[in-house]
Biopython code that builds the backbone (N, CA, C, O; Angstrom):
import numpy as np
from Bio.PDB.StructureBuilder import StructureBuilder

atoms = [
    (1, "GLU", "N", (33.726, -8.151, -15.747)),
    (1, "GLU", "CA", (34.408, -8.729, -14.976)),
    (1, "GLU", "C", (34.193, -9.990, -15.319)),
    (1, "GLU", "O", (35.006, -10.795, -15.775)),
    (2, "LEU", "N", (32.701, -10.180, -15.005)),
    (2, "LEU", "CA", (32.385, -11.304, -14.892)),
    (2, "LEU", "C", (32.043, -11.951, -16.394)),
    (2, "LEU", "O", (32.221, -13.164, -16.502)),
    (3, "GLN", "N", (31.631, -11.317, -17.395)),
    (3, "GLN", "CA", (32.045, -11.781, -18.687)),
    (3, "GLN", "C", (33.005, -12.103, -19.404)),
    (3, "GLN", "O", (33.031, -12.843, -20.387)),
    (4, "ARG", "N", (34.104, -11.330, -18.716)),
    (4, "ARG", "CA", (35.526, -11.791, -18.716)),
    (4, "ARG", "C", (35.715, -13.201, -18.326)),
    (4, "ARG", "O", (36.374, -13.999, -18.992)),
    (5, "ALA", "N", (35.138, -13.465, -17.270)),
    (5, "ALA", "CA", (35.503, -14.851, -16.550)),
    (5, "ALA", "C", (34.228, -15.922, -16.943)),
    (5, "ALA", "O", (33.836, -16.924, -16.345)),
    (6, "ASN", "N", (33.818, -15.370, -18.029)),
    (6, "ASN", "CA", (32.627, -16.663, -18.670)),
    (6, "ASN", "C", (31.463, -17.076, -17.494)),
    (6, "ASN", "O", (31.010, -18.217, -17.405)),
    (7, "VAL", "N", (31.070, -15.980, -16.630)),
    (7, "VAL", "CA", (30.167, -16.266, -15.609)),
    (7, "VAL", "C", (29.287, -16.094, -16.302)),
    (7, "VAL", "O", (29.148, -15.140, -17.068)),
    (8, "SER", "N", (28.213, -17.417, -16.059)),
    (8, "SER", "CA", (26.798, -17.330, -16.663)),
    (8, "SER", "C", (25.575, -17.538, -15.868)),
    (8, "SER", "O", (25.766, -17.417, -14.658)),
    (9, "GLY", "N", (24.550, -17.778, -16.171)),
    (9, "GLY", "CA", (23.518, -18.275, -15.376)),
    (9, "GLY", "C", (22.441, -17.607, -15.341)),
    (9, "GLY", "O", (22.366, -16.537, -15.945)),
    (10, "LYS", "N", (21.245, -18.184, -14.519)),
    (10, "LYS", "CA", (20.109, -17.504, -14.111)),
    (10, "LYS", "C", (19.678, -16.975, -12.919)),
    (10, "LYS", "O", (19.723, -17.769, -11.980)),
    (11, "VAL", "N", (19.220, -15.722, -12.643)),
    (11, "VAL", "CA", (18.704, -15.003, -11.360)),
    (11, "VAL", "C", (17.149, -15.058, -11.375)),
    (11, "VAL", "O", (16.628, -14.511, -12.347)),
    (12, "LEU", "N", (16.363, -15.600, -10.503)),
    (12, "LEU", "CA", (15.131, -15.467, -10.056)),
    (12, "LEU", "C", (14.819, -14.701, -9.284)),
    (12, "LEU", "O", (15.092, -14.943, -8.108)),
    (13, "LEU", "N", (14.127, -13.477, -9.626)),
    (13, "LEU", "CA", (13.918, -12.394, -8.676)),
    (13, "LEU", "C", (11.967, -12.342, -8.245)),
    (13, "LEU", "O", (11.079, -12.624, -9.049)),
    (14, "SER", "N", (11.827, -12.047, -7.258)),
    (14, "SER", "CA", (10.776, -11.818, -6.868)),
    (14, "SER", "C", (10.441, -10.322, -6.401)),
    (14, "SER", "O", (10.956, -9.708, -5.467)),
    (15, "VAL", "N", (9.175, -9.776, -7.534)),
    (15, "VAL", "CA", (9.510, -7.876, -7.765)),
    (15, "VAL", "C", (8.129, -7.557, -7.406)),
    (15, "VAL", "O", (7.226, -8.393, -7.445)),
    (16, "LEU", "N", (7.963, -6.236, -7.025)),
    (16, "LEU", "CA", (6.567, -5.850, -7.434)),
    (16, "LEU", "C", (6.671, -4.742, -8.324)),
    (16, "LEU", "O", (7.682, -4.048, -8.436)),
    (17, "ILE", "N", (5.415, -4.558, -9.068)),
    (17, "ILE", "CA", (5.527, -3.724, -10.477)),
    (17, "ILE", "C", (4.419, -2.936, -9.863)),
    (17, "ILE", "O", (3.422, -3.508, -9.422)),
    (18, "SER", "N", (4.567, -1.587, -9.819)),
    (18, "SER", "CA", (4.066, -0.438, -9.144)),
    (18, "SER", "C", (2.700, 0.240, -10.196)),
    (18, "SER", "O", (2.858, -0.162, -11.349)),
    (19, "PRO", "N", (1.751, 0.924, -10.086)),
    (19, "PRO", "CA", (0.840, 1.131, -10.681)),
    (19, "PRO", "C", (1.411, 2.305, -11.556)),
    (19, "PRO", "O", (0.595, 3.102, -12.019)),
    (20, "LYS", "N", (2.950, 2.501, -11.857)),
    (20, "LYS", "CA", (3.556, 3.750, -12.956)),
    (20, "LYS", "C", (4.078, 2.706, -13.604)),
    (20, "LYS", "O", (4.002, 2.938, -14.811)),
    (21, "GLY", "N", (4.751, 1.296, -13.316)),
    (21, "GLY", "CA", (5.264, 0.308, -13.830)),
    (21, "GLY", "C", (6.715, 0.113, -13.524)),
    (21, "GLY", "O", (7.351, -0.702, -14.193)),
    (22, "HIS", "N", (7.322, 0.827, -12.520)),
    (22, "HIS", "CA", (8.202, 0.641, -11.841)),
    (22, "HIS", "C", (8.294, -0.650, -11.245)),
    (22, "HIS", "O", (7.317, -1.310, -10.894)),
    (23, "VAL", "N", (9.809, -1.093, -11.107)),
    (23, "VAL", "CA", (9.980, -2.246, -10.274)),
    (23, "VAL", "C", (10.675, -2.228, -9.436)),
    (23, "VAL", "O", (11.609, -1.431, -9.525)),
    (24, "SER", "N", (10.583, -2.995, -8.343)),
    (24, "SER", "CA", (11.107, -3.017, -6.930)),
    (24, "SER", "C", (11.170, -4.667, -6.405)),
    (24, "SER", "O", (10.278, -5.513, -6.340)),
    (25, "VAL", "N", (12.650, -4.727, -6.060)),
    (25, "VAL", "CA", (12.873, -5.792, -5.955)),
    (25, "VAL", "C", (12.726, -6.616, -4.711)),
    (25, "VAL", "O", (13.623, -6.456, -3.883)),
    (26, "ILE", "N", (11.617, -7.602, -4.367)),
    (26, "ILE", "CA", (11.476, -8.095, -2.788)),
    (26, "ILE", "C", (12.494, -8.942, -2.686)),
    (26, "ILE", "O", (13.466, -8.542, -2.045)),
    (27, "GLU", "N", (12.530, -10.054, -3.169)),
    (27, "GLU", "CA", (13.636, -11.097, -2.721)),
    (27, "GLU", "C", (14.317, -11.753, -3.884)),
    (27, "GLU", "O", (13.859, -11.544, -5.007)),
    (28, "VAL", "N", (15.200, -12.404, -3.754)),
    (28, "VAL", "CA", (16.083, -13.615, -4.753)),
    (28, "VAL", "C", (15.606, -14.527, -4.283)),
    (28, "VAL", "O", (15.709, -14.885, -3.110)),
    (29, "LYS", "N", (14.795, -15.219, -5.454)),
    (29, "LYS", "CA", (14.433, -16.507, -5.018)),
    (29, "LYS", "C", (15.640, -17.843, -5.931)),
    (29, "LYS", "O", (15.667, -19.067, -5.808)),
    (30, "GLU", "N", (16.179, -17.253, -6.480)),
    (30, "GLU", "CA", (17.131, -18.425, -6.659)),
    (30, "GLU", "C", (18.302, -17.750, -7.598)),
    (30, "GLU", "O", (17.977, -16.751, -8.240)),
    (31, "ALA", "N", (19.440, -18.168, -7.693)),
    (31, "ALA", "CA", (20.760, -17.699, -8.096)),
    (31, "ALA", "C", (21.540, -18.812, -8.607)),
    (31, "ALA", "O", (21.684, -19.665, -7.731)),
    (32, "ASP", "N", (22.093, -19.113, -9.704)),
    (32, "ASP", "CA", (22.886, -19.742, -10.057)),
    (32, "ASP", "C", (24.319, -19.327, -9.653)),
    (32, "ASP", "O", (25.063, -20.243, -9.303)),
    (33, "ASP", "N", (24.804, -18.065, -9.656)),
    (33, "ASP", "CA", (25.824, -17.666, -9.252)),
    (33, "ASP", "C", (25.551, -16.396, -8.241)),
    (33, "ASP", "O", (24.878, -15.450, -8.651)),
    (34, "GLU", "N", (26.035, -16.401, -7.052)),
    (34, "GLU", "CA", (25.712, -15.154, -5.862)),
    (34, "GLU", "C", (26.164, -14.006, -6.609)),
    (34, "GLU", "O", (25.530, -12.958, -6.490)),
    (35, "ARG", "N", (27.287, -14.066, -7.448)),
    (35, "ARG", "CA", (27.680, -13.064, -8.214)),
    (35, "ARG", "C", (26.984, -12.012, -9.093)),
    (35, "ARG", "O", (26.998, -10.781, -9.096)),
    (36, "LEU", "N", (26.255, -13.121, -9.978)),
    (36, "LEU", "CA", (25.194, -12.226, -10.596)),
    (36, "LEU", "C", (24.095, -11.279, -9.986)),
    (36, "LEU", "O", (23.613, -10.345, -10.626)),
    (37, "VAL", "N", (23.712, -11.621, -8.596)),
    (37, "VAL", "CA", (22.377, -10.934, -8.030)),
    (37, "VAL", "C", (22.665, -9.551, -7.948)),
    (37, "VAL", "O", (21.617, -8.918, -8.071)),
    (38, "ARG", "N", (23.588, -8.865, -7.802)),
    (38, "ARG", "CA", (23.716, -7.505, -7.850)),
    (38, "ARG", "C", (23.400, -6.939, -9.138)),
    (38, "ARG", "O", (22.816, -5.864, -9.273)),
    (39, "TYR", "N", (23.866, -7.813, -10.259)),
    (39, "TYR", "CA", (23.996, -6.872, -11.469)),
    (39, "TYR", "C", (21.822, -7.141, -11.904)),
    (39, "TYR", "O", (21.104, -6.339, -12.502)),
    (40, "ALA", "N", (21.470, -8.339, -11.387)),
    (40, "ALA", "CA", (20.271, -8.852, -11.994)),
    (40, "ALA", "C", (19.375, -7.746, -10.931)),
    (40, "ALA", "O", (18.593, -6.990, -11.507)),
    (41, "LYS", "N", (19.448, -7.673, -9.853)),
    (41, "LYS", "CA", (18.632, -6.317, -8.933)),
    (41, "LYS", "C", (18.954, -5.119, -9.739)),
    (41, "LYS", "O", (17.900, -4.498, -9.874)),
    (42, "ARG", "N", (19.767, -4.607, -10.240)),
    (42, "ARG", "CA", (20.198, -3.465, -10.677)),
    (42, "ARG", "C", (19.524, -3.249, -12.168)),
    (42, "ARG", "O", (19.113, -2.146, -12.527)),
    (43, "PHE", "N", (19.464, -4.346, -12.936)),
    (43, "PHE", "CA", (18.983, -4.295, -14.483)),
    (43, "PHE", "C", (17.083, -4.447, -14.086)),
    (43, "PHE", "O", (16.246, -3.920, -14.818)),
    (44, "ALA", "N", (16.743, -5.178, -12.941)),
    (44, "ALA", "CA", (15.540, -5.229, -12.853)),
    (44, "ALA", "C", (14.977, -3.806, -12.366)),
    (44, "ALA", "O", (14.017, -3.353, -12.989)),
    (45, "GLU", "N", (15.490, -3.095, -11.332)),
    (45, "GLU", "CA", (14.830, -1.732, -11.197)),
    (45, "GLU", "C", (15.399, -0.739, -11.786)),
    (45, "GLU", "O", (15.516, 0.395, -11.321)),
    (46, "LYS", "N", (15.893, -1.246, -13.158)),
    (46, "LYS", "CA", (15.928, 0.217, -14.252)),
    (46, "LYS", "C", (14.676, -0.208, -15.055)),
    (46, "LYS", "O", (14.303, 0.656, -15.848)),
    (47, "CYS", "N", (13.903, -1.410, -15.028)),
    (47, "CYS", "CA", (13.043, -1.533, -16.171)),
    (47, "CYS", "C", (11.897, -0.853, -15.617)),
    (47, "CYS", "O", (11.799, -0.551, -14.428)),
    (48, "VAL", "N", (10.891, -0.582, -16.653)),
    (48, "VAL", "CA", (9.492, -0.248, -16.453)),
    (48, "VAL", "C", (8.443, -0.626, -17.542)),
    (48, "VAL", "O", (8.285, -0.208, -18.689)),
    (49, "PHE", "N", (7.902, -1.387, -16.936)),
    (49, "PHE", "CA", (6.344, -2.173, -17.552)),
    (49, "PHE", "C", (5.282, -1.670, -17.783)),
    (49, "PHE", "O", (5.037, -0.561, -17.309)),
    (50, "GLU", "N", (4.448, -2.268, -18.492)),
    (50, "GLU", "CA", (3.219, -1.688, -18.958)),
    (50, "GLU", "C", (2.591, -1.852, -17.319)),
    (50, "GLU", "O", (2.822, -2.863, -16.655)),
    (51, "PRO", "N", (1.736, -0.645, -16.779)),
    (51, "PRO", "CA", (1.174, -1.039, -15.400)),
    (51, "PRO", "C", (0.028, -1.959, -15.321)),
    (51, "PRO", "O", (-0.953, -1.937, -16.065)),
    (52, "PRO", "N", (0.246, -2.766, -14.351)),
    (52, "PRO", "CA", (-0.716, -3.831, -13.920)),
    (52, "PRO", "C", (-1.868, -3.428, -13.794)),
    (52, "PRO", "O", (-2.202, -2.707, -12.853)),
    (53, "MET", "N", (-2.746, -3.857, -14.802)),
    (53, "MET", "CA", (-4.392, -3.339, -14.334)),
    (53, "MET", "C", (-5.326, -4.329, -13.640)),
    (53, "MET", "O", (-5.199, -5.540, -13.822)),
    (54, "HIS", "N", (-6.145, -3.876, -12.946)),
    (54, "HIS", "CA", (-7.532, -4.444, -12.518)),
    (54, "HIS", "C", (-8.805, -3.606, -12.666)),
    (54, "HIS", "O", (-8.857, -2.457, -12.225)),
    (55, "ASN", "N", (-9.836, -4.198, -13.294)),
    (55, "ASN", "CA", (-10.941, -3.423, -12.944)),
    (55, "ASN", "C", (-10.564, -2.011, -13.806)),
    (55, "ASN", "O", (-11.117, -0.959, -13.485)),
    (56, "ASN", "N", (-9.635, -2.052, -14.866)),
    (56, "ASN", "CA", (-8.967, -0.734, -15.620)),
    (56, "ASN", "C", (-8.667, 0.327, -14.808)),
    (56, "ASN", "O", (-8.865, 1.531, -14.972)),
    (57, "GLN", "N", (-8.087, -0.373, -13.778)),
    (57, "GLN", "CA", (-7.249, 0.740, -12.819)),
    (57, "GLN", "C", (-5.871, -0.144, -12.691)),
    (57, "GLN", "O", (-5.801, -1.364, -12.542)),
    (58, "PRO", "N", (-4.583, 0.985, -12.809)),
    (58, "PRO", "CA", (-3.558, 0.263, -12.501)),
    (58, "PRO", "C", (-3.378, -0.124, -10.901)),
    (58, "PRO", "O", (-4.100, 0.288, -9.993)),
    (59, "VAL", "N", (-2.492, -0.817, -10.801)),
    (59, "VAL", "CA", (-2.240, -1.345, -9.551)),
    (59, "VAL", "C", (-0.941, -2.260, -9.410)),
    (59, "VAL", "O", (-0.268, -2.763, -10.310)),
    (60, "THR", "N", (-0.784, -2.331, -8.091)),
    (60, "THR", "CA", (0.889, -3.186, -7.895)),
    (60, "THR", "C", (0.333, -4.560, -8.160)),
    (60, "THR", "O", (-0.835, -4.947, -8.149)),
    (61, "ALA", "N", (1.405, -5.174, -8.389)),
    (61, "ALA", "CA", (1.410, -6.588, -8.353)),
    (61, "ALA", "C", (2.836, -7.173, -8.302)),
    (61, "ALA", "O", (3.891, -6.605, -8.585)),
    (62, "SER", "N", (2.640, -8.383, -7.896)),
    (62, "SER", "CA", (3.710, -9.078, -7.812)),
    (62, "SER", "C", (4.195, -10.042, -8.986)),
    (62, "SER", "O", (3.351, -10.533, -9.736)),
    (63, "TYR", "N", (5.612, -10.326, -9.154)),
    (63, "TYR", "CA", (5.942, -10.934, -10.654)),
    (63, "TYR", "C", (7.323, -11.781, -10.069)),
    (63, "TYR", "O", (8.001, -11.427, -9.104)),
    (64, "GLN", "N", (7.553, -13.042, -10.956)),
    (64, "GLN", "CA", (8.437, -13.710, -10.883)),
    (64, "GLN", "C", (9.417, -13.328, -11.998)),
    (64, "GLN", "O", (9.102, -13.636, -13.147)),
    (65, "PHE", "N", (10.531, -12.712, -11.786)),
    (65, "PHE", "CA", (11.017, -12.115, -13.068)),
    (65, "PHE", "C", (12.491, -12.819, -13.089)),
    (65, "PHE", "O", (13.330, -12.509, -12.243)),
    (66, "PRO", "N", (12.768, -13.834, -14.154)),
    (66, "PRO", "CA", (13.505, -14.573, -14.287)),
    (66, "PRO", "C", (14.754, -13.593, -15.392)),
    (66, "PRO", "O", (14.408, -13.021, -16.426)),
    (67, "ILE", "N", (16.387, -13.610, -14.771)),
    (67, "ILE", "CA", (17.391, -12.767, -15.852)),
    (67, "ILE", "C", (18.502, -13.941, -16.052)),
    (67, "ILE", "O", (19.116, -14.569, -15.189)),
    (68, "ASN", "N", (18.553, -14.021, -17.317)),
    (68, "ASN", "CA", (19.511, -14.796, -17.529)),
    (68, "ASN", "C", (20.637, -14.373, -18.280)),
    (68, "ASN", "O", (20.558, -13.631, -19.259)),
    (69, "PHE", "N", (21.784, -14.891, -17.776)),
    (69, "PHE", "CA", (23.104, -14.027, -18.366)),
    (69, "PHE", "C", (23.711, -15.148, -18.866)),
    (69, "PHE", "O", (23.851, -16.295, -18.439)),
    (70, "HIS", "N", (24.199, -14.296, -20.339)),
    (70, "HIS", "CA", (24.881, -15.427, -20.784)),
    (70, "HIS", "C", (26.505, -14.741, -21.202)),
    (70, "HIS", "O", (27.391, -15.474, -21.640)),
]
sb = StructureBuilder()
sb.init_structure("model")
sb.init_model(0)
sb.init_chain("A")
sb.init_seg("    ")
for serial, (resi, resn, name, xyz) in enumerate(atoms, 1):
    if name == "N":
        sb.init_residue(resn, " ", resi, " ")
    sb.init_atom(name, np.array(xyz, "f"), 0.0, 1.0, " ", f" {name:<3s}", serial, name[0])
structure = sb.get_structure()
């Protein structure tokens, strides 16, 4: 729907990455178009990253996650 309407922009999310690499959205920091927020959150929460490490141990870490829609 949004692609057909040529909606594009950036959404910046504040997320936590768990010791297993899973993403939880904490806050929407910026959104060029509010209609993109739901899709950005859904995308982010499906991502899995390498676990953040501290002293060779997996930890929870915060991250600013920019998502661009073209």
